[in-house]
DRENNU-545659 format. One line per 3 residues: number of its first residue (from 0); their letters; for each residue x, y, z of N, C-alpha, C, CB. Coordinates in nm, 2 decimals. Each point is the difference from the previous one (the first is absolute). Last residue first. Glycine has a CB too. Layout:
NUM	A	X,Y,Z,X,Y,Z,X,Y,Z,X,Y,Z ~ ...
***
This chain:
219	SCS	11.13,15.16,4.79,-0.09,0.03,-0.03,-0.13,0.15,0.09,0.11,-0.28,-0.12 ~ 0.34,-0.02,0.28,-0.03,0.04,-0.14,-0.07,0.08,-0.04,0.04,-0.14,-0.02 ~ -0.08,-0.15,0.37,0.05,0.12,0.04,0.06,0.08,-0.12,0.06,-0.10,0.23
216	RAL	-0.31,-0.30,-0.30,-0.11,0.13,0.06,0.07,0.14,0.04,-0.14,-0.18,0.12 ~ 0.40,-0.27,-0.31,-0.09,0.12,-0.11,-0.12,0.07,0.10,0.01,-0.18,-0.27 ~ 0.29,-0.09,0.54,0.06,0.17,-0.08,0.00,0.02,-0.08,0.12,0.03,0.07
213	SRR	-0.44,-0.37,0.14,0.08,0.13,0.09,0.08,0.07,-0.08,0.01,-0.11,0.20 ~ -0.12,-0.28,-0.40,-0.11,0.10,0.01,-0.03,0.13,0.06,-0.03,-0.18,-0.02 ~ 0.41,-0.11,-0.01,0.00,0.01,-0.10,-0.14,0.08,0.00,0.17,-0.20,-0.07
210	RSR	-0.07,-0.07,0.43,0.08,0.14,-0.02,0.01,0.12,-0.14,0.14,-0.16,0.18 ~ -0.44,-0.25,-0.12,-0.03,0.10,0.11,0.12,0.09,-0.01,-0.15,-0.17,0.16 ~ 0.23,-0.17,-0.41,-0.11,0.04,-0.04,-0.03,0.10,0.08,-0.06,-0.19,-0.10
207	AFR	0.41,-0.04,0.26,0.05,0.10,-0.09,-0.13,0.02,-0.07,0.26,-0.06,-0.02 ~ -0.34,-0.20,0.41,-0.02,0.10,0.00,0.13,0.15,-0.12,-0.13,-0.16,0.28 ~ -0.11,-0.33,-0.40,-0.05,0.10,0.13,0.07,0.12,0.01,-0.04,-0.17,0.14
204	QRR	0.29,-0.17,-0.30,-0.08,0.03,-0.09,-0.08,0.14,0.05,-0.01,-0.27,-0.08 ~ 0.21,0.02,0.41,0.13,0.10,-0.11,-0.11,0.08,-0.07,0.22,-0.19,-0.07 ~ -0.43,-0.12,0.27,-0.03,0.07,0.10,0.19,0.11,-0.08,-0.21,-0.23,0.30
201	TSA	0.11,-0.17,-0.55,-0.09,0.09,0.04,-0.01,0.06,0.08,-0.07,-0.09,-0.06 ~ 0.47,-0.20,0.11,-0.05,0.12,-0.15,-0.09,0.07,-0.05,0.08,-0.11,-0.06 ~ -0.06,-0.22,0.45,0.06,0.15,0.02,0.02,0.09,-0.10,0.10,-0.10,0.16
198	VIT	-0.35,-0.30,-0.13,-0.08,0.11,0.03,0.08,0.16,0.04,-0.18,-0.22,0.08 ~ 0.41,-0.20,-0.32,-0.11,0.03,-0.08,-0.11,0.14,0.11,0.01,-0.32,-0.14 ~ 0.35,0.08,0.32,0.01,0.05,-0.08,-0.10,0.10,-0.13,0.15,-0.18,0.12
195	KLI	-0.31,-0.09,0.29,0.13,0.08,0.00,0.01,0.06,-0.04,0.07,-0.07,0.03 ~ -0.23,-0.36,-0.19,-0.07,0.13,0.00,0.03,0.12,0.03,-0.12,-0.13,0.02 ~ 0.44,-0.19,0.00,-0.11,0.06,-0.16,-0.07,0.08,0.00,-0.03,-0.15,-0.06
192	RRI	0.20,-0.08,0.43,0.10,0.12,-0.05,-0.08,0.07,-0.11,0.23,-0.12,0.04 ~ -0.45,-0.26,0.09,0.00,0.14,0.11,0.11,0.10,-0.07,-0.04,-0.15,0.26 ~ 0.00,-0.26,-0.52,-0.15,0.07,0.03,0.03,0.12,0.12,-0.15,-0.24,-0.06
189	AVL	0.51,-0.01,0.11,0.01,0.04,-0.17,-0.10,0.05,0.01,0.12,-0.16,-0.14 ~ -0.13,-0.04,0.49,0.08,0.08,0.08,0.02,0.02,-0.16,0.10,-0.07,0.30 ~ -0.35,-0.32,-0.33,-0.05,0.14,0.09,0.04,0.11,-0.02,-0.02,-0.10,0.14
186	VAR	0.22,-0.31,-0.32,-0.08,0.10,-0.07,-0.12,0.10,0.06,0.06,-0.16,-0.15 ~ 0.26,-0.09,0.39,0.07,0.09,-0.12,-0.10,0.08,-0.11,0.19,-0.19,0.02 ~ -0.32,-0.19,0.32,0.03,0.12,0.03,0.08,0.10,-0.07,-0.03,-0.11,0.17
183	KGT	-0.19,-0.29,-0.36,-0.09,0.10,0.00,0.04,0.11,0.12,-0.17,-0.17,-0.10 ~ 0.58,-0.10,-0.19,-0.09,-0.02,0.10,-0.08,0.11,-0.01,0.15,-0.14,0.14 ~ 0.17,0.08,-0.49,0.10,0.02,0.17,-0.11,-0.04,0.10,0.17,0.23,-0.05
180	GTS	-0.27,-0.16,-0.47,0.05,-0.18,0.01,0.12,0.06,0.16,0.00,-0.14,-0.37 ~ -0.35,0.44,0.15,0.00,-0.08,0.12,0.08,-0.14,0.02,-0.22,0.10,0.00 ~ 0.28,0.48,-0.21,0.06,-0.18,0.02,-0.09,-0.03,0.11,0.29,-0.01,-0.05
177	IVF	-0.37,0.49,-0.21,0.03,-0.05,0.13,-0.01,-0.18,-0.05,-0.10,0.24,0.19 ~ 0.19,0.31,-0.41,-0.05,-0.15,-0.03,0.03,-0.09,0.17,0.09,0.01,-0.34 ~ -0.22,0.51,0.08,0.04,-0.06,0.08,0.03,-0.17,-0.03,-0.12,0.20,0.11
174	DAR	-0.03,0.13,-0.51,0.03,0.07,0.14,0.07,0.00,0.13,-0.15,0.01,-0.09 ~ 0.14,-0.34,-0.41,-0.03,0.05,0.13,0.03,0.14,0.08,0.03,-0.23,-0.01 ~ 0.15,-0.03,-0.39,-0.11,0.09,-0.01,-0.09,0.07,0.08,0.04,-0.12,-0.14
171	RRK	0.23,-0.27,0.15,0.11,0.14,0.01,-0.11,0.18,-0.05,0.28,-0.23,-0.13 ~ -0.38,-0.27,0.26,0.05,0.06,0.12,0.10,0.17,-0.08,0.02,-0.33,0.17 ~ -0.22,0.05,-0.54,-0.10,0.07,0.15,0.06,0.04,0.12,-0.17,-0.13,-0.06
168	IRD	0.33,-0.05,-0.22,0.05,0.07,-0.13,-0.16,0.10,0.18,0.12,-0.17,-0.45 ~ 0.08,-0.26,0.50,0.11,0.08,0.04,0.00,0.14,-0.10,0.15,-0.24,0.09 ~ -0.50,-0.11,-0.07,0.00,0.04,0.15,0.17,0.12,0.00,-0.14,-0.31,0.12
165	PIQ	-0.19,0.17,-0.61,0.09,-0.08,0.14,0.07,0.09,0.10,0.07,-0.20,-0.15 ~ -0.55,0.25,-0.11,0.12,0.04,-0.06,0.10,-0.06,0.19,-0.12,0.29,-0.26 ~ -0.22,-0.63,0.07,-0.03,0.10,0.07,0.17,0.16,-0.04,-0.18,-0.26,0.21
162	QAI	-0.05,-0.22,-0.43,-0.11,0.08,-0.03,0.06,0.17,0.07,-0.21,-0.25,0.01 ~ 0.47,-0.15,0.05,0.03,0.07,-0.13,-0.07,0.15,-0.05,0.02,-0.26,-0.06 ~ -0.10,-0.02,0.45,0.11,0.08,0.05,0.02,0.05,-0.15,0.11,-0.14,0.22
159	IAD	-0.46,-0.18,-0.17,0.00,0.12,0.03,0.14,0.11,0.01,-0.20,-0.14,0.10 ~ 0.22,-0.27,-0.31,-0.01,0.09,-0.05,-0.14,0.09,0.06,0.16,-0.15,-0.18 ~ 0.15,-0.15,0.45,0.07,0.07,-0.16,-0.14,0.11,-0.07,0.18,-0.27,-0.09
156	LKG	-0.31,-0.04,0.45,0.05,0.17,0.01,0.06,-0.02,-0.09,0.01,0.09,0.22 ~ -0.28,-0.44,-0.35,-0.04,0.10,0.03,0.05,0.10,0.12,-0.17,-0.13,-0.11 ~ 0.45,-0.20,-0.01,-0.03,0.02,-0.14,-0.08,0.13,0.06,-0.01,-0.26,-0.16
153	ESM	0.12,0.00,0.52,0.14,0.09,-0.07,-0.05,0.07,-0.12,0.17,-0.18,0.05 ~ -0.57,0.11,0.23,0.09,-0.14,-0.09,0.10,0.09,-0.03,-0.19,-0.19,-0.14 ~ -0.24,0.25,0.51,0.05,0.05,-0.02,0.12,-0.10,-0.10,-0.11,0.16,0.19
150	NPR	-0.27,-0.19,0.13,-0.04,-0.06,-0.18,0.14,0.10,-0.08,-0.38,-0.03,-0.01 ~ 0.36,0.15,0.56,-0.11,-0.14,-0.09,0.00,0.05,-0.12,-0.17,-0.08,0.15 ~ 0.59,0.30,0.07,-0.08,0.01,-0.02,-0.14,-0.11,-0.07,0.18,0.19,0.04
147	AMA	0.31,-0.19,0.07,-0.05,-0.08,0.13,-0.15,0.03,-0.01,0.23,0.02,0.17 ~ 0.04,0.20,-0.51,0.03,-0.12,-0.01,-0.11,-0.09,0.09,0.26,0.08,-0.05 ~ -0.11,0.35,0.05,-0.07,0.07,-0.07,-0.05,-0.23,0.01,0.13,0.36,-0.17
144	RQR	0.25,-0.21,0.47,-0.17,0.05,0.04,-0.12,-0.05,-0.11,0.10,0.23,0.11 ~ 0.37,-0.31,-0.21,-0.04,-0.10,0.07,-0.16,0.05,0.03,0.27,-0.08,0.11 ~ -0.08,0.38,-0.43,-0.01,-0.15,-0.05,-0.04,-0.10,0.14,0.20,0.05,-0.21
141	QLF	-0.04,0.36,0.35,-0.12,0.01,-0.07,-0.11,-0.08,-0.05,0.14,0.11,-0.02 ~ 0.32,-0.15,0.24,-0.07,0.03,0.07,-0.19,0.03,-0.10,0.28,0.08,0.17 ~ 0.11,-0.10,-0.43,0.02,-0.14,0.07,-0.16,0.01,0.13,0.35,-0.01,-0.03
138	GPA	-0.22,0.45,-0.16,-0.07,-0.11,-0.11,-0.02,-0.13,0.06,0.11,0.10,-0.19 ~ -0.04,0.34,0.52,0.07,-0.12,-0.06,-0.03,-0.09,-0.10,0.06,0.03,0.17 ~ -0.35,0.37,-0.06,0.02,-0.10,0.08,0.10,-0.05,-0.07,-0.21,-0.04,0.10
135	SVV	-0.13,0.56,-0.06,0.08,-0.12,-0.10,0.07,-0.10,0.16,0.10,0.20,-0.30 ~ -0.50,0.24,0.14,0.05,-0.12,0.13,0.05,-0.08,-0.10,-0.17,-0.01,0.22 ~ 0.09,0.56,-0.30,0.00,-0.12,-0.02,0.07,-0.11,0.08,-0.03,0.12,-0.18
132	VVV	-0.25,0.39,0.14,0.13,-0.10,0.10,-0.02,-0.12,-0.04,0.00,0.10,0.22 ~ -0.13,0.44,-0.33,-0.05,-0.11,-0.04,0.10,-0.09,0.03,-0.15,0.10,-0.15 ~ -0.11,0.38,0.14,0.09,-0.10,0.04,0.03,-0.12,0.02,-0.02,0.12,0.02
129	DCR	-0.38,0.21,-0.20,0.09,0.09,0.06,0.17,-0.08,-0.02,-0.24,0.10,0.19 ~ -0.13,-0.28,-0.48,-0.01,-0.04,0.13,0.18,0.15,0.04,-0.16,-0.39,-0.02 ~ -0.08,0.25,-0.43,-0.08,0.02,-0.01,0.05,0.01,0.22,-0.14,-0.11,-0.34
126	HEG	0.39,-0.04,0.02,-0.03,0.18,-0.05,-0.09,0.01,0.07,0.05,0.05,-0.23 ~ 0.09,-0.56,0.24,0.06,0.14,0.07,-0.06,0.16,-0.04,0.22,-0.16,-0.01 ~ -0.39,-0.18,-0.22,-0.07,0.05,0.19,0.13,0.08,0.05,-0.17,-0.27,0.11
123	GTE	0.15,0.01,-0.61,0.05,0.11,0.07,-0.03,0.05,0.16,-0.01,0.05,-0.24 ~ 0.01,-0.59,0.06,-0.14,0.12,-0.01,0.07,0.18,0.01,-0.21,-0.23,0.18 ~ 0.51,-0.07,-0.03,-0.04,-0.05,-0.18,-0.07,0.05,-0.06,0.02,-0.16,0.02
120	FLL	0.16,0.31,0.41,0.03,0.02,-0.06,-0.05,0.01,-0.17,0.10,-0.06,0.21 ~ -0.35,-0.13,0.20,0.05,0.14,-0.01,0.11,0.07,-0.13,-0.05,-0.05,0.26 ~ -0.22,-0.44,-0.09,0.08,0.05,-0.11,-0.03,0.20,-0.02,-0.03,-0.31,-0.13
117	PVD	-0.05,0.04,0.50,0.09,-0.10,-0.01,0.06,0.05,-0.13,-0.12,-0.20,0.13 ~ -0.07,0.52,0.23,-0.07,-0.12,-0.15,0.14,-0.04,-0.05,-0.25,0.14,-0.12 ~ 0.03,0.18,0.55,0.06,-0.09,0.01,-0.03,-0.05,-0.15,0.00,-0.02,0.27
114	VVV	-0.05,0.47,0.00,-0.06,-0.07,-0.12,0.10,-0.16,-0.05,-0.10,0.30,-0.09 ~ 0.05,0.08,0.56,0.08,-0.09,-0.03,-0.09,-0.01,-0.13,0.13,-0.11,0.24 ~ -0.10,0.61,0.06,-0.09,-0.14,-0.08,0.09,-0.09,-0.02,-0.18,0.12,-0.13
111	MAV	0.17,0.34,0.47,0.03,-0.09,-0.14,-0.07,-0.15,0.01,0.26,0.13,-0.04 ~ -0.42,0.26,0.29,0.10,0.07,-0.06,0.06,-0.11,-0.09,0.05,0.18,0.20 ~ -0.56,-0.11,0.00,0.09,-0.12,-0.02,0.13,0.05,-0.02,-0.17,-0.15,-0.10
108	RSA	-0.28,0.34,0.09,0.04,0.09,-0.03,0.18,-0.06,0.06,-0.28,0.18,0.01 ~ -0.24,-0.38,-0.14,0.05,0.03,0.15,0.19,0.01,0.03,-0.25,-0.15,0.06 ~ 0.03,0.19,-0.51,-0.08,0.08,0.15,0.04,-0.03,0.12,-0.18,0.00,-0.10
105	CAR	0.46,-0.13,-0.20,-0.01,0.12,-0.01,-0.09,0.08,0.04,0.09,-0.06,-0.13 ~ -0.09,-0.49,0.11,0.16,0.08,0.09,0.01,0.23,-0.02,0.20,-0.33,-0.14 ~ -0.55,0.08,-0.14,-0.05,0.00,0.11,0.09,-0.01,0.13,-0.18,-0.07,-0.13
102	SLF	0.21,0.09,-0.32,-0.05,0.10,0.02,-0.06,-0.02,0.17,-0.03,0.06,-0.29 ~ 0.37,-0.37,0.03,0.06,0.12,0.08,-0.10,0.16,-0.03,0.29,-0.13,-0.04 ~ -0.48,-0.32,0.00,0.14,-0.01,0.12,0.03,0.13,0.01,0.12,-0.22,-0.06
99	RSR	-0.41,0.15,-0.33,-0.07,0.07,0.14,0.11,-0.06,0.15,-0.30,-0.01,-0.14 ~ 0.53,-0.02,-0.29,-0.04,0.10,-0.03,-0.13,0.03,0.12,0.11,-0.03,-0.27 ~ 0.01,-0.38,0.19,0.13,0.07,0.07,-0.04,0.16,-0.05,0.21,-0.22,-0.02
96	ANA	-0.52,-0.10,-0.16,0.01,0.00,0.17,0.15,0.05,0.05,-0.16,-0.22,0.02 ~ 0.12,0.24,-0.46,-0.11,0.10,0.06,0.00,-0.03,0.15,-0.17,0.00,-0.21 ~ 0.48,-0.25,-0.05,0.01,0.16,0.02,-0.14,0.05,0.05,0.17,0.02,-0.20
93	VLP	-0.19,-0.46,0.09,0.08,0.01,0.13,0.08,0.21,0.04,0.08,-0.35,-0.08 ~ -0.39,0.22,-0.30,-0.08,-0.05,0.14,0.08,0.05,0.14,-0.09,-0.23,-0.14 ~ 0.31,0.21,-0.30,-0.11,0.10,0.03,-0.06,0.01,0.10,-0.04,-0.02,-0.17
90	HLI	0.34,-0.33,0.04,0.07,0.13,0.06,-0.14,0.09,-0.02,0.30,-0.03,-0.09 ~ -0.38,-0.43,-0.06,-0.04,0.07,0.14,0.08,0.08,0.04,-0.10,-0.17,0.07 ~ 0.05,0.05,-0.53,-0.15,0.00,0.09,0.00,0.02,0.17,-0.07,-0.19,-0.20
87	GEL	0.52,0.19,-0.11,-0.20,0.09,-0.05,-0.13,-0.02,0.06,0.07,0.00,-0.22 ~ 0.28,-0.28,0.34,0.04,0.13,0.04,-0.07,0.12,-0.06,0.21,-0.11,0.03 ~ -0.26,-0.35,-0.24,-0.02,-0.04,0.20,0.01,0.17,0.08,0.18,-0.30,0.01
84	AQL	-0.10,0.22,-0.53,-0.09,0.02,0.06,-0.11,0.05,0.14,0.12,-0.10,-0.17 ~ 0.42,-0.03,0.06,-0.10,0.16,-0.04,-0.14,0.01,0.03,0.11,0.01,-0.19 ~ 0.09,-0.48,0.25,0.06,0.15,0.12,-0.06,0.07,-0.03,0.19,0.01,0.04
81	GSS	-0.25,-0.25,-0.41,-0.15,-0.03,0.14,0.07,0.06,0.11,-0.12,-0.27,-0.06 ~ 0.42,0.30,-0.30,-0.18,0.02,-0.08,-0.01,0.01,0.16,-0.10,-0.19,-0.28 ~ 0.48,-0.04,0.35,0.03,0.12,0.03,-0.17,0.09,-0.09,0.36,-0.06,0.03
78	NAF	-0.32,-0.48,0.19,0.03,0.04,-0.15,-0.03,0.18,0.04,-0.11,-0.26,-0.19 ~ 0.22,-0.04,0.46,0.07,-0.11,-0.09,-0.04,0.13,-0.13,-0.05,-0.32,0.12 ~ -0.07,0.42,0.34,0.11,-0.01,-0.03,0.04,-0.05,-0.10,-0.01,0.00,0.17
75	IHE	-0.41,0.06,-0.12,0.05,0.05,-0.01,0.15,0.10,-0.03,-0.18,-0.13,0.06 ~ -0.13,-0.30,0.08,0.01,0.00,-0.12,0.08,0.16,-0.05,-0.23,-0.21,0.00 ~ 0.27,0.04,0.39,0.07,-0.13,-0.07,-0.02,0.06,-0.15,-0.07,-0.22,0.18
72	GLV	-0.13,0.44,0.17,0.14,0.02,0.00,0.02,-0.05,-0.11,0.06,-0.01,0.22 ~ -0.53,-0.13,-0.12,0.05,0.12,-0.08,0.16,0.10,-0.02,-0.25,-0.01,0.09 ~ 0.11,-0.42,0.14,0.02,-0.01,-0.14,-0.03,0.12,-0.08,-0.05,-0.24,0.04
69	QRD	0.09,0.32,0.44,0.11,-0.13,-0.06,-0.03,-0.02,-0.14,0.00,-0.13,0.22 ~ -0.35,0.36,0.03,0.08,0.07,-0.03,0.13,-0.05,-0.06,-0.12,0.12,0.15 ~ -0.40,-0.19,-0.19,0.14,-0.12,0.06,0.13,0.11,-0.05,-0.12,-0.32,-0.09
66	IVE	-0.37,0.52,0.20,0.12,0.05,-0.17,0.08,-0.16,0.11,0.06,0.42,-0.13 ~ -0.63,-0.39,0.18,0.09,0.04,0.03,0.12,-0.05,-0.08,-0.12,0.03,0.19 ~ -0.27,-0.14,-0.23,-0.01,0.09,0.01,0.13,0.10,0.08,-0.25,-0.11,-0.05
63	GRM	0.22,-0.37,-0.23,-0.09,0.12,0.05,-0.04,0.12,0.03,0.01,-0.13,0.02 ~ 0.47,-0.03,-0.11,-0.10,-0.06,0.03,-0.15,0.00,0.10,0.22,-0.05,-0.08 ~ 0.19,0.28,-0.31,-0.16,0.00,0.09,-0.05,-0.14,0.05,-0.08,0.20,-0.14
60	ASP	0.50,-0.13,-0.20,0.00,0.04,0.16,-0.13,0.03,0.10,0.21,0.11,-0.10 ~ -0.20,-0.16,-0.40,0.08,-0.11,-0.01,0.03,0.01,0.22,0.14,0.02,-0.36 ~ -0.32,0.31,0.11,-0.11,-0.05,0.03,0.07,-0.15,0.08,-0.18,0.14,-0.23
57	FAA	0.37,0.41,0.17,0.01,-0.14,-0.03,-0.11,-0.10,0.06,0.24,0.07,-0.02 ~ -0.33,0.38,-0.13,0.07,-0.03,-0.08,0.11,-0.14,0.01,-0.06,0.25,-0.02 ~ -0.37,-0.18,0.25,0.02,-0.02,-0.18,0.05,-0.01,-0.01,-0.05,0.06,-0.09
54	GVA	0.08,-0.01,0.54,-0.04,-0.08,-0.04,0.03,-0.06,-0.20,-0.15,0.09,0.26 ~ 0.25,0.30,-0.03,0.17,-0.07,-0.02,-0.09,-0.12,-0.01,0.25,0.12,0.17 ~ -0.56,0.16,-0.07,0.06,0.09,-0.14,0.14,-0.07,0.01,-0.13,0.28,0.00
51	AVA	-0.19,-0.39,0.35,-0.05,-0.03,-0.11,0.08,0.06,-0.12,-0.22,0.00,0.12 ~ 0.36,0.07,0.27,0.04,-0.16,-0.04,-0.09,0.02,-0.11,0.05,-0.16,0.22 ~ 0.09,0.54,0.09,0.03,-0.03,-0.22,-0.02,-0.14,0.00,0.24,0.17,-0.09
48	LGG	-0.39,0.04,0.53,-0.05,0.10,-0.07,0.10,-0.05,-0.23,-0.04,0.25,0.37 ~ -0.10,-0.54,0.16,0.07,0.00,-0.14,0.01,0.11,-0.10,-0.07,-0.20,0.03 ~ -0.12,-0.25,0.19,-0.06,0.14,-0.02,0.09,0.17,-0.02,-0.18,-0.16,0.16
45	EEI	0.46,-0.24,-0.08,-0.16,-0.07,0.03,-0.09,0.13,0.05,0.08,-0.28,0.09 ~ 0.40,0.37,-0.22,-0.03,-0.04,0.06,-0.14,-0.10,0.02,0.17,0.19,0.02 ~ 0.07,0.19,-0.30,-0.02,-0.13,-0.08,-0.06,-0.19,0.14,0.29,0.15,-0.24
42	LRH	-0.12,0.41,0.41,-0.04,-0.01,-0.17,-0.09,-0.16,-0.08,0.27,0.17,-0.01 ~ -0.03,-0.14,0.42,-0.09,0.05,0.06,-0.14,0.00,-0.15,0.20,0.15,0.23 ~ 0.29,-0.21,-0.29,-0.07,-0.12,0.13,-0.14,0.02,0.00,0.19,0.01,0.19
39	VEA	0.07,0.35,-0.35,-0.02,-0.06,-0.12,-0.02,-0.13,0.03,0.13,0.15,-0.12 ~ -0.03,0.13,0.51,-0.09,0.04,-0.10,-0.06,-0.09,-0.12,0.13,0.18,0.06 ~ 0.25,-0.28,0.17,-0.16,0.01,0.07,-0.10,0.03,-0.09,0.09,0.09,0.21
36	DAD	0.32,0.02,-0.35,0.04,-0.17,-0.07,-0.16,-0.04,0.11,0.39,-0.08,-0.04 ~ -0.24,0.56,0.13,-0.07,-0.04,-0.13,-0.01,-0.14,-0.06,0.07,0.22,-0.04 ~ -0.09,0.12,0.55,0.12,-0.16,-0.10,-0.13,-0.02,-0.10,0.20,-0.21,0.23
33	FVP	-0.09,0.62,0.09,-0.09,-0.03,-0.14,0.09,-0.09,-0.06,-0.11,0.23,-0.06 ~ 0.16,-0.03,0.62,0.06,-0.04,-0.16,-0.10,-0.06,-0.09,0.23,-0.05,0.09 ~ -0.14,0.41,0.37,-0.11,-0.03,-0.11,0.08,-0.04,-0.09,-0.18,0.14,0.04
30	VRL	0.43,-0.08,0.41,-0.03,0.06,-0.14,-0.08,-0.10,-0.06,0.23,0.14,-0.03 ~ -0.10,-0.24,0.49,-0.10,0.10,-0.01,0.00,0.04,-0.13,0.01,0.08,0.23 ~ 0.31,-0.40,-0.11,0.09,0.17,0.07,-0.15,0.06,-0.04,0.35,0.05,-0.09
27	RRF	-0.42,-0.47,0.00,0.07,-0.01,0.08,-0.02,0.14,0.13,0.14,-0.16,-0.20 ~ -0.18,0.09,-0.32,-0.12,0.01,0.14,-0.03,0.07,0.10,0.03,-0.17,-0.02 ~ 0.38,0.03,-0.25,-0.07,0.18,-0.01,-0.12,-0.03,0.09,0.06,0.12,-0.29
24	MQA	0.11,-0.53,0.30,0.10,0.05,0.05,-0.08,0.21,0.04,0.24,-0.26,-0.18 ~ -0.37,-0.10,-0.15,-0.07,-0.02,0.10,0.08,0.09,0.12,-0.09,-0.24,-0.10 ~ 0.28,0.25,-0.31,-0.15,0.01,-0.04,-0.09,0.06,0.11,0.03,-0.20,-0.13
21	TVS	0.42,-0.08,0.09,-0.01,0.19,0.03,-0.10,0.05,-0.02,0.18,0.04,-0.05 ~ -0.27,-0.48,0.03,0.03,0.01,0.07,0.07,0.13,0.06,-0.02,-0.22,-0.07 ~ -0.14,0.07,-0.31,-0.05,0.01,0.01,-0.01,0.02,0.19,-0.02,-0.08,-0.28
18	KGM	0.40,0.03,-0.07,-0.07,0.15,-0.04,-0.13,-0.01,0.13,0.03,0.02,-0.34 ~ 0.36,-0.32,0.25,-0.04,0.07,0.09,-0.09,0.10,0.00,0.18,-0.06,0.03 ~ 0.01,-0.19,-0.45,0.07,0.05,0.07,-0.01,0.03,0.17,0.02,0.06,-0.23
15	AIS	-0.30,-0.25,-0.14,0.13,-0.09,0.08,0.08,0.06,0.04,0.00,-0.15,-0.11 ~ -0.14,0.30,-0.32,-0.10,-0.13,0.10,0.20,-0.05,0.09,-0.32,-0.17,-0.25 ~ 0.31,0.72,0.12,0.02,-0.12,-0.04,-0.06,-0.13,0.06,0.18,0.13,-0.04
12	GTL	-0.26,0.42,0.15,0.07,-0.09,-0.02,-0.04,-0.15,-0.03,0.11,0.16,0.13 ~ -0.26,0.34,0.10,-0.02,-0.08,-0.10,0.08,-0.12,0.01,-0.06,0.20,-0.13 ~ -0.22,0.29,0.28,0.08,-0.13,0.06,-0.03,-0.07,-0.05,0.03,0.02,0.16
9	GIV	-0.06,0.55,-0.13,-0.08,-0.17,-0.11,0.17,-0.10,0.09,-0.16,0.13,-0.41 ~ -0.08,0.32,0.57,0.08,-0.07,0.06,0.01,-0.07,-0.08,-0.03,0.03,0.18 ~ -0.21,0.45,-0.15,0.02,-0.17,-0.01,0.08,-0.04,-0.05,-0.16,-0.04,-0.01
6	LPQ	-0.04,0.43,0.33,0.12,0.00,-0.09,-0.06,-0.16,-0.04,0.24,0.18,0.13 ~ -0.68,0.13,-0.08,0.14,-0.07,0.09,0.11,-0.03,-0.08,-0.14,-0.11,0.17 ~ -0.22,0.54,-0.21,0.02,-0.17,-0.06,0.11,-0.05,0.07,-0.07,0.02,-0.25
3	SHT	-0.21,0.39,0.39,0.07,-0.06,-0.06,0.04,-0.12,-0.05,0.02,0.15,0.09 ~ -0.52,0.11,-0.04,0.07,-0.09,0.10,0.14,0.01,-0.12,-0.23,-0.19,0.16 ~ -0.20,0.47,-0.14,0.01,-0.03,-0.07,0.16,-0.08,0.09,-0.20,0.17,-0.21
0	M	-0.37,0.00,0.20,0.16,0.06,0.15,0.07,-0.15,-0.11,-0.11,0.09,0.42
***
């Protein structure tokens, strides 16, 4: 027996825009979330599926059987070919995990899911989503949040931002934009509004399909 695929909401946003908090709000509203960043962390943590391959590609980042993520990060942000090599290892594994997540959602007959991918537009992942939600905040707030993170520097932040599509372009390409600059309550209200809009749109589409089928039967 086959089940219909859930509607896939792509959630993305540049560094320190408040995406993690937004994803948690979706979970609070009982929408399952696939977190691509969390999956990457699982892949390269001790015993992870990608440790051997990453260690072979970046031996200087290995500390025994464990990958030093800080050393790995410093290496790839200073070397574009290193970043490409790392993505070549991780992206297929993350894609497999995403497929398993969607299969479980399909089997559970979940109506919609969120796929949380920081580089959704940069990797062309928006084409695998039904709806794209971009999380945004004023530039000064983004920088303030980012600089409060451990091991962050102005140079590192600038390098990360340079590798990402500008926020203004992401907002233009989004179906919905959530501003995180006015607090969590406003984010939750925005998410509720988005989900309500999606559900209403889906119902209209189902009605239209049902009506077309009825007309086809009456004309046959």
